[in-house]
C-alpha positions, 0 to 999 in steps of 0.5 A: 311865527309859532312854536312847535306845540309839544303835547306829549313831549316835555323836551325833545333832544335833537334827533334824526328826521326821516323824510318820505316823499308823497306821490299823490300831490304835485311832484314838482313841489317835492312834497314830503312827510317829516318824521322825527324820532319815533316812526309815528311822530311827524311834523304837522300843520293845523290851524285855529286862528292861524297855522301852527306847527305841531309835533304830532303822533300819527295812528300810522307809521310814517311809511304807511301814512303817505298811502292815505292822501286825506289823512296825510295832507296836514303832515305834508310839506313842499320841499323847495330847494336852491343849491344846498338850502331847503324851504318847507312850505305847508301843503295845507296852508300855502305860503306858510314855511318852517322857520327858526329864530336867529337866537340859539335854543329857540323852537322850530316854528312856521311863518308866512313872513319869509326873508324877515327875522325868522330863518327859513333856510334849512340844510340837510345832512344825509346820515347813512344807517 
């Protein structure tokens, strides 16, 4: 598993995640973009040797990003859910999922080893503003 790479942020306090559905990809996979905090700050997945999860600043607002298929694909995650748990698979690197550690205060990461030591089940709590 790899940690979220913080390029411009030393510490990121827990914050609301904004979710925008993507309509140009296979809708049966519930593709989404996940924005964190600022409206231009999104989770993305890129690769050098293996996929890495980043917190990346986009040139576009999250609500505009989904209109640009090629630009937004590395920001897109397939949202599969069973009951109340969600799994987020990279749309660019199929088979790689968001994960977190069983230890407290560990960063969000990405793994291809589901069901092992990393936790890949997530819960959403809807917050009405």
